[in-house]
SERODO-341477 format. One record per residue (C-alpha): residue in one letter; x negated, y, z. Coordinates in steps of 0.2 Angstrom, whole numbers. Example, Ala and Ser with C-alpha at 12.3 -4.5 7.8 and 13.67 -1.06 7.14 Angstrom:
BEGIN
> type	east	north	up
> A	-62	-22	39 .
> S	-68	-5	36 .
# end
This chain:
BEGIN
> type	east	north	up
> M	28	67	-59 .
> A	29	53	-71 .
> V	13	46	-75 .
> E	10	37	-92 .
> M	-5	24	-90 .
> R	-12	16	-105 .
> D	-27	5	-108 .
> F	-29	5	-127 .
> A	-46	-3	-128 .
> P	-52	-13	-113 .
> N	-67	-20	-121 .
> R	-74	-2	-123 .
> A	-69	4	-106 .
> I	-75	3	-88 .
> E	-75	-15	-80 .
> S	-72	-18	-62 .
> S	-87	-21	-50 .
> A	-89	-24	-32 .
> H	-101	-9	-31 .
> A	-101	8	-39 .
> A	-117	13	-50 .
> S	-123	30	-49 .
> G	-123	41	-65 .
> I	-119	57	-73 .
> L	-101	62	-75 .
> S	-98	68	-92 .
> V	-82	78	-96 .
> Q	-76	86	-112 .
> I	-58	89	-112 .
> R	-44	100	-118 .
> K	-27	99	-109 .
> R	-13	111	-115 .
> F	3	115	-106 .
> D	17	124	-116 .
> T	31	133	-107 .
> T	45	145	-114 .
> E	35	160	-107 .
> H	17	156	-109 .
> G	5	142	-112 .
> F	-10	136	-101 .
> E	-25	127	-108 .
> L	-39	118	-99 .
> D	-54	118	-110 .
> V	-69	111	-100 .
> A	-86	103	-106 .
> T	-99	99	-92 .
> E	-111	86	-85 .
> L	-111	83	-67 .
> P	-125	73	-57 .
> P	-122	63	-41 .
> G	-120	74	-26 .
> I	-107	87	-21 .
> T	-101	99	-35 .
> I	-89	112	-29 .
> V	-75	116	-41 .
> F	-71	134	-37 .
> G	-59	147	-43 .
> P	-43	156	-40 .
> S	-26	148	-39 .
> G	-20	143	-57 .
> A	-38	142	-63 .
> G	-36	123	-68 .
> K	-45	115	-53 .
> T	-32	102	-49 .
> T	-28	99	-67 .
> L	-46	95	-70 .
> L	-46	82	-56 .
> E	-30	75	-62 .
> C	-37	73	-80 .
> I	-53	64	-74 .
> A	-42	53	-62 .
> G	-30	48	-76 .
> L	-15	56	-68 .
> L	-14	68	-83 .
> T	-19	63	-101 .
> P	-29	76	-110 .
> N	-24	81	-128 .
> N	-42	79	-134 .
> G	-59	74	-127 .
> R	-69	62	-117 .
> V	-72	57	-99 .
> A	-86	45	-94 .
> I	-99	40	-82 .
> E	-115	35	-91 .
> N	-108	22	-104 .
> R	-92	18	-94 .
> I	-78	27	-103 .
> F	-62	32	-94 .
> F	-55	42	-108 .
> D	-59	45	-126 .
> R	-46	51	-138 .
> S	-56	47	-154 .
> L	-59	29	-148 .
> G	-42	26	-142 .
> V	-47	23	-124 .
> D	-37	28	-109 .
> V	-41	17	-94 .
> Q	-27	15	-82 .
> V	-28	24	-65 .
> H	-31	9	-54 .
> K	-44	2	-65 .
> R	-55	18	-65 .
> K	-62	15	-48 .
> I	-61	33	-44 .
> G	-58	39	-26 .
> Y	-45	53	-24 .
> V	-41	63	-8 .
> F	-27	75	-9 .
> Q	-24	90	2 .
> D	-9	81	11 .
> L	-20	65	13 .
> A	-5	53	10 .
> L	-9	41	24 .
> F	4	28	27 .
> P	12	33	44 .
> H	18	16	49 .
> L	1	8	47 .
> T	-14	9	59 .
> V	-30	17	54 .
> Q	-38	0	50 .
> Q	-23	-5	40 .
> N	-24	11	30 .
> I	-42	9	26 .
> E	-39	-10	21 .
> Y	-25	-6	10 .
> G	-36	-5	-6 .
> L	-45	-21	-1 .
> R	-30	-32	-3 .
> E	-38	-43	-16 .
> L	-53	-47	-5 .
> N	-54	-62	7 .
> A	-51	-58	25 .
> A	-69	-59	31 .
> L	-75	-47	17 .
> R	-61	-35	21 .
> V	-66	-35	40 .
> E	-84	-32	35 .
> K	-81	-18	23 .
> T	-69	-9	35 .
> S	-80	-10	50 .
> T	-94	-3	40 .
> I	-84	12	34 .
> L	-76	15	51 .
> D	-94	16	58 .
> S	-100	28	44 .
> F	-86	40	48 .
> R	-86	38	67 .
> I	-68	32	69 .
> S	-71	14	75 .
> S	-62	19	91 .
> L	-47	24	82 .
> R	-44	8	72 .
> D	-28	3	81 .
> R	-20	20	81 .
> K	-7	27	69 .
> P	-10	43	60 .
> S	2	53	71 .
> Q	-9	48	86 .
> I	-25	56	80 .
> S	-31	74	76 .
> G	-31	83	60 .
> G	-50	80	58 .
> E	-48	62	62 .
> R	-35	60	49 .
> Q	-47	68	36 .
> R	-60	55	41 .
> V	-48	41	39 .
> A	-43	47	21 .
> L	-61	48	16 .
> A	-65	31	23 .
> R	-50	24	14 .
> S	-55	31	-3 .
> L	-74	26	-1 .
> V	-71	8	6 .
> T	-67	2	-12 .
> D	-85	8	-18 .
> P	-79	21	-31 .
> C	-90	27	-45 .
> L	-83	45	-42 .
> L	-75	54	-28 .
> L	-62	68	-31 .
> L	-57	79	-16 .
> D	-43	92	-19 .
> E	-45	104	-4 .
> P	-44	90	9 .
> L	-52	100	23 .
> A	-43	117	20 .
> A	-33	116	36 .
> L	-48	112	47 .
> D	-60	124	57 .
> G	-77	127	51 .
> V	-86	116	64 .
> T	-75	100	60 .
> K	-76	103	42 .
> T	-95	104	42 .
> K	-97	88	53 .
> I	-86	78	41 .
> V	-96	84	26 .
> E	-112	79	34 .
> D	-106	62	36 .
> L	-100	62	18 .
> R	-118	67	13 .
> I	-125	53	23 .
> W	-114	40	15 .
> N	-118	47	-2 .
> A	-136	46	1 .
> A	-134	28	0 .
> H	-122	27	-14 .
> C	-126	41	-25 .
> I	-110	45	-34 .
> P	-104	62	-41 .
> I	-92	71	-29 .
> L	-80	85	-35 .
> Y	-73	96	-21 .
> V	-60	108	-26 .
> T	-58	124	-16 .
> H	-54	143	-18 .
> S	-64	147	-3 .
> R	-80	156	-5 .
> E	-86	151	12 .
> E	-83	133	8 .
> V	-93	135	-8 .
> L	-108	142	1 .
> A	-107	130	15 .
> L	-104	113	7 .
> G	-109	112	-11 .
> D	-125	107	-20 .
> R	-119	113	-36 .
> V	-104	124	-41 .
> L	-92	124	-56 .
> M	-83	140	-57 .
> L	-66	140	-67 .
> E	-55	154	-72 .
> A	-40	153	-83 .
> G	-44	135	-88 .
> K	-62	139	-93 .
> I	-79	137	-85 .
> I	-87	154	-82 .
> A	-102	148	-72 .
> Q	-110	132	-66 .
> G	-127	127	-58 .
> P	-135	127	-41 .
> T	-124	135	-28 .
> R	-135	149	-22 .
> E	-139	154	-40 .
> V	-121	154	-46 .
> I	-113	163	-31 .
# end
């Protein structure tokens, strides 16, 4: 997929920082896809606080499209995406911050770990601009947080599925993102493993306090993992709020 990345107005957009600040994610976007047979439009307006929000809905509801618009992998036709006063995208202002400048963590279902690198090297990949001492310090801290310190010298092929998920999360979080997007990253895991990983993620987020969007079409995951739920159907929000109330 070709990705067009623009930064029309850097003075109005998010600035890089060593640590992410907590804040409410504000999303008001429209994204239309036209095909020869039919069109699909994502039309979403919501505000999401720090904590885990489950983005729930059937296949084709627009869950991944929503995440890709927030991350900058897709450009909305209209709207705005921001955390507090840090604007990622605003069509009316001409702001479209490049993907790598948004400081957003994104974990895909296939994880995209580098098979030729060790666990430690995978996690350090996003810290290339830091000095060696700081890279080691931040990597060691996140390895401990997700209980994978003993795996630091192994390759992805030498560890289990659950361990690979932990490495992917650690790699996304070691850069101190202001937002974390998870696109069904735990779908292939058993319930116990999944719950343990989410518990560690909650502990990490208690200290960092960022919004986390977790995409799934599993009702069981919604009930087990989310603080809040955002239900999508055919590109529209049909319900949102505390998980138990909505489900």
